[in-house]
N, C-alpha and C positions, 0 to 999 in steps of 0.2 A: 576463630574461623568458621565461616559457614558451611553447614554439609554439602556435598557435591550436588543431591539432589534439589537442594532449594536456589543452587546457584542455577541449574540447569532450567530448573521454572522461571527464576528470573530473567535468564537473556531468555528462552521462548518465549516470556512473554512480552520484550520489547519488542519484539521480530512480529509477532504476531499482531499485538497491538497496534503496530506501524503499515501494518500488511491489511487487516481487515478493518475498514471505513465505508467512508460515503460510496467505496466502486460497488459492495455486494446490494446496494441498494437499486442500482442500474443494469448488474448483469440479466437478472431475467424479463426485462423488457427489450434489451437488443439479441439475445437469446430469441426471443420467438419470429425478429426479424428475419433471424436467419435461417431457422428450423430448428425444434430441439436437439436431435441428434447432433448437427453441424454444432451449435450452440456446446456442448458437451464435449464435442472430441478439441474445440475452443479452448477450453476451461482445462483440461488434460493435459493436451500440447503443449500450450505457454506455462502451465502448472510445471512441467517438468522443465523447460526452459529457463524458468526463473531457478527452479532449485538449480540448476547447474551453475547458473549467476551466480546465485547466493555463496555456494558450498565454495567456488571461484573465486569470490572475492573475498571469503572468508581466507582462505588459503594465503591470498594478498596480504590482508594484513597480520600472518601471522608471520608471514617472510619480512614483515616490514620491524624495527626497533623502533622504538616510539608510537606514541599513538596521534595519530592524523585523521580528517574527516572524508569522503571522496575526492574533492579539490587537490589535499595534500599528497594523497595515495597515486593520482593521476601526475599531479606535475612529477614525482620520484621516479614514476615509471614511463610517463609521455611527455615529460617538458612541458614546457610554456604553454605552447598549444594546448596538450592534451588538458591542463588544468584550468585552461577557459574557457572548453568545451565540456568540460565535467563541471567547472561550477554554473554553465550555463544553464544544464540539463540539470543540475542540482537545486541549482533556485527555481529554474520555472514550473519545475514542476513539483516541488515542494510550496512553493506561492499557491500554485495553481489548486492543489488538495486543501492547503489550510482557508484557501478561499472556499470552497466549495464546505470545509467543514461549516465555517462560521454563517457560510448563507443556511446550510442541511441543519443543523441545531437547532437555527432559530426557527426555523420551518417544522420542524419536530415538535418542540417542546410548544409551539402555538396548539400544533394541533389535538394536543392534549389534553394544556391548559385553558386556550382559548386564549385571549389580544393578541398585542404585536408582536409579530416575529424578528422584530428589528429590535425590541427593548431585551427580548432572549438570547440574540446573537450576542447583543454587547456584554450582558451579564455571564453570557460562557466564554466570552474573551476576555473578560477581565479574572476571572477566576484562573481558568488555566495561562495565563500568560505569566501571572504571576508563581506558578509553580513552574514554567518554564524559567524562569529566571532565578530561581533557589537554584535549579539545577539537576545533574544527574539521579541524586538517593531520592528524591521526590518526587522525578517523572516512575524510578524504579518500585518504589513504593505504591504509588497509583496503577500503575499497568500491574504489578499483581494480585493489587484488589479488583482491577475492572475485568481482567480476562476469563476467571472464573463467569462474572457475571453475564460477560459475551456469550462463552458456552454453553450456559445454560438456558440463555432466550432465545438464542439460533435454535437450541433443540426445544424447545417448550413452542416455537413457531413451526417448524416444520414437523413435529408430530400432531399438534393440531390441524394444521393444512392437510394431511394426506388425507384425512376423514373425509374430508370434499374433493378429491383428487377426482379429473376425468381423465381416462386412460387415453380417449380418444385427442386428446393433447400432446401425449407424448410419440404422437406416428407421421411427424415433419421431418423432414431433410430436403437437404441445396449444395451440394458440394459446391458451386457457383456462389453461395453466399460465404464461404469459411471466412473469409477477411471484415465481414460486416461489424461482428461481434467485438471483433480485435482491439481496437482503442479504450473501449469500456473494461474490457477485463484484464488487459495487460495495466490500466490505472490499475486495477482493482489488488493486481500483484506488488507495486509499487512499496518498497520498502529498503531499499538496498543502504539509506543512511544509518538502518539499525544495524546492521553488518559492525561497523565502527565503536557503534555504541557498547553492543555485547563482548567486542574483545578488549575494551576498559570494565566492564562488570566483570566477565573471567580474569585477569591479570590471576595469574601464580595459576589457574586451572585452566590455563589456554587446552587439555586435552579433553575438555567436553565440547567443545566449541563446534565441531562436527556433526555432532550429535545435536546439540542445543540447534542447528539452522535445519538441518533434517524435520527434525518435530515444529520447528516454528515456522516451515513452508506447508508440510504435510496441512497442518489444523487449518488454514485458509485454503486449502485445494478439497479438502471435507468437505469444510463448511459451504463453499461457493456452489459444488455441485448439488447437495441437501438443498438449498435453499432454494436455488433454481427449477428444480424437482419439483417440489413442496409448493412454489408461489405459480409458475406454468401450470400444474396440476392441474389448482384449484381456479384459476383468471384467463388462463390459453391466451388464446389473441387479442383479449381482452386486457394484457397486462400491461400495466402503469407507468411511466418512467421509472415515478419511485416506486419501488414495487409493493411495499408495506399498504400503500395507497388503497388500490385496486385490490389489494385480500383483504383488508379490513372492510372493502362494502361487500363481500360475498361472507364471509365467516360470520363478521360481526365486529360493533363497537369494540369491544376489549381489546379485536386484535388490532384494530388503528391504536390503541394505547401502545399494546405490548410491541408492536411494528416499531412505532415512531422510541420505543423506550429502547428498540436495539441500534437505529439507527445514530440516538444521542451516543451512546454508549461508546459503539464502536468510532463514531467523529471523534470521540474525547480523546481515546487512547490514541488515534495516530496523530491528533494533533500534538498532545501533549512532547511524542518522541521526534515528528517531523520538528517541530520548533525547535527540538533542543539539537538537534541533528544540526538545523540553519545556522542557531545561534554557536554551536560548536567551530562550524568549519570558517566561520567569520571570526573568530576568537585566533583557532589553530592556526587555519592556512593562509587566513591574511593581518592577522598583529591586531585586529580591532578591539581596543578594551568589550571587556563585559558586555556593559550599558549599552554602550552603544549596538552590540551585537545583538543584543535581545529587544533591541529598538526596533532594528531593523529586520530579524526574521518575524519580528510579532506583529508589528504597527501597520509594514505596506500591503501585508494582505486584506487587514480590516478595515483600510480603506479603501482598495478596489471591490470588498463585500461590499462596504454600503453604495458602493459607488451603484449596483444595479446594472450595471454593461454586461455581466455575465450569465447565462442561465446554466443549472446545476449538470445535465447530458453535456452540452458543449464542451464547460469546461474540463470536465473528467474527461471524455475522448482526446482533447487537446494536447492536455496535459500524459495523456497516458502516452499517445503515438511520437510525442515530441521529444519528452522529457524519457522516456521510456527505452526508445529506439540508440540516444543520445549515451545514455546509462549504460546498456547495454552492452552496444559495441565497445564503447571505452575499458567496461567492465573486461572482457574479452582480451582484449590487446594488453590491456595489465595485466592480465595472468599470464599472460606469454612471456612479458621482460619480467617477469619477478621470479619465473622458473630460473632467470637466468643471470639475474641481478639482485635476486632478496638480499639481506643481509643477515637475515636470520633462521635458524633452522625450523619449518612449519612442523606443530605437531601431527597434522596431514598432508596430504598432497594428491592432487587426483590428475585422471592420465589426461594432457592437451595438446592436440596438435594441431598445424594449419586447417587440416581436413574438419575438424568439428569445432576449430573458430569459425571458419567460413560458413557453413550451415548453420550456425548460430545468428552471425551478423544478418546470413541471406532473411532469417523472420524476421526481423527488426526493417531493413530495407524495404522489405514486400508489406511488411504493413505499411509503413510509412509513405510509401508511392500510392498504395490505394485510398490514402486516404488525404492526401494529394489530389489524384484522380479524383475521388468523388466529390470535392468541393469547388472544382475550378467548373 
């Protein structure tokens, strides 16, 4: 039997690996459009909301016998309509993320080594798709290996960048722009499909689920704050959509390499966990055989990514607003129902009432409303 600390690390790795992906690269850019302190408030506020959501979702999984993915839990507690909504949100968000990762990894590797980004994207896809096909154990091993690299590279980028920071870049604040970074930051926190995967990893050790979720969300919050501060401190209003590009132009060529290495690692870990979660949703919740479920999870985003019809920032914003809003609302409603109709005693329980539920749902409705208004 594995030691508790090792299991905790594996569970945390799954969640952090799912959350930290392409979104971190877009956060500094959208923050500069809103104001530095405005963006910091967004990261902290949405980070706290997401932490609550994932704690509630963890409780839902612990109140339910057997294993499911998000659509399965939604069907149990919200009926067929809930399952359909959750399936749409999970598929839309996961495909959006997977598309962004395929595009982003190709561009990152091309920036480091030169050559055609499409070739790198295809090579990346072949390797990660095979790991997703093999299953959970392969993904857990890869996440446990990748997570220390992610933390190390982010720490290096932050440490080096602070030496070039201009404190005047931190003097901007505009509360009226509070919703501008919403879509990208929410996308950067998307990782709900990882919670059921954590539950499966922690079988017979569910008592550490709560701690694992807390650590697994705290790490991205801290990473996003430090990364945003470091990048904006260096590039200010000149921050680029892909943050590491502008950072490298100021700090030096080696930062282009290190920054794109960070992009490659984070997007790889997220692709693996999201791809597995999507495959499992097709298998467990819709009864599709393993190979077809794998093909549906992996090849649809490949085709769309190769078509070139979506840009990086547009797709992560759209995925964040639509998928995050629907998922978040459904998780809150599931948590309310699971407290009354769950068939298993959970290892932890959080307070939940209609007032809390309404406040959380209002965040998603407000964010989605602003996004729709901004594109009309």
